[in-house]
N, C-alpha and C positions, 0 to 999 in steps of 0.2 A: 392514348393513354388517359385513363381517367384520374390518375394520382397528380399531385403536385410536384413541383421542382423538388422538395425536400424529402419525398417518399411518403408523405402522409395521405390518407384517403381524401377525396374532394370535398366530403362533408366535415373536415377538421376545422377547429377554431385555429386562429392565428397562433395560439399557444402550442399547437400540435395536438390538442386532446379532441377526442371525439365529441361532437356537440351533444349526444345525448348521454355522456358519461361525465363524472366529476374528474379532477385532475387525478385522484387516487385511483381511479378506475372502478369506482362504486356506481350504482344507479343514480338517478336524479333524488333530490332531497324532497321529493313532492309528499313522501310518507311521514317526514319529521315535523314536529310542530314548529311554527315561525319562531316562538319566543316562549321562555319558560313562564308558567303563570304560578307565581308564589302563592297566590290566594287559593290556589288548589290543594295545598298541603294541609293534611289533616293530622292531628294529634298523634293518632295511631300510626302514621307513617314514620314518625320520628324514633320511636323505641327507647329503651333505657340507655343504650350507650350515646345516642346523640343528646339526650337530654342531660346526660352527666357531662358531655363536652360543653354544652351550652352554658350550664350552671358554674362549671370550673372556669370558663372563659369569662363570665359575668363577674365572678369573684376576683380573677386577675385584674379586670378592667377597674373594678372599684378600688382595689389596692393601689393600683398605679395612678389613679386620680388622687388618692389620699396622699400619696406620696408627692405629687405635684402641689397640692393645696398645702401640705406641711411646710413648705417654704414660706408661706405667708401666714398661715393660721396654724400653729403647731398642734393644738389640742384637737381640732376638727380633722387635720390630716392623719394624726395618730389614730384617731377612733376609725376614720375610713379605711385605714390599713389594716386594723384588726378585724373589721367587719370583712374586708375582702378576704383575708386569710381564712377567716371561720367558714365563709361561703366557698371558698375554693376547695378548702378540705372536706367540706360536709359533702360534697358531691361523689367522691369516691366511697365514702363511707355508707351513704344512702344507696349506691349501686351495689356494692357488696352485700348489704343487708336485703335488698331486692331479689338478688340473684339466689340467696340462700334460701330465702322464703319461697319463692316461685320455680326454682330451678334455673337451668341454663338461660 
């Protein structure tokens, strides 16, 4: 017999997987890139929704930093909270205006 004691083919790995397939049964990962290249992302790849999310997240971060700073310097912290709220709320407004002007 060419099979092993546990019934797997003789070319199987100790895990019981075939040597030329992944554990999930797919072919090898030779066609997939080894690592994501963040420098290869162009501005046109992001799109309006991605930009809206990025701007809203940035506004939220500015507001949270302002909240932390307000414990030590109240005027600066309140100013940063205000700027963060304005930035976070301007993002959806800008997206709605963009969508009305240019369509879906």
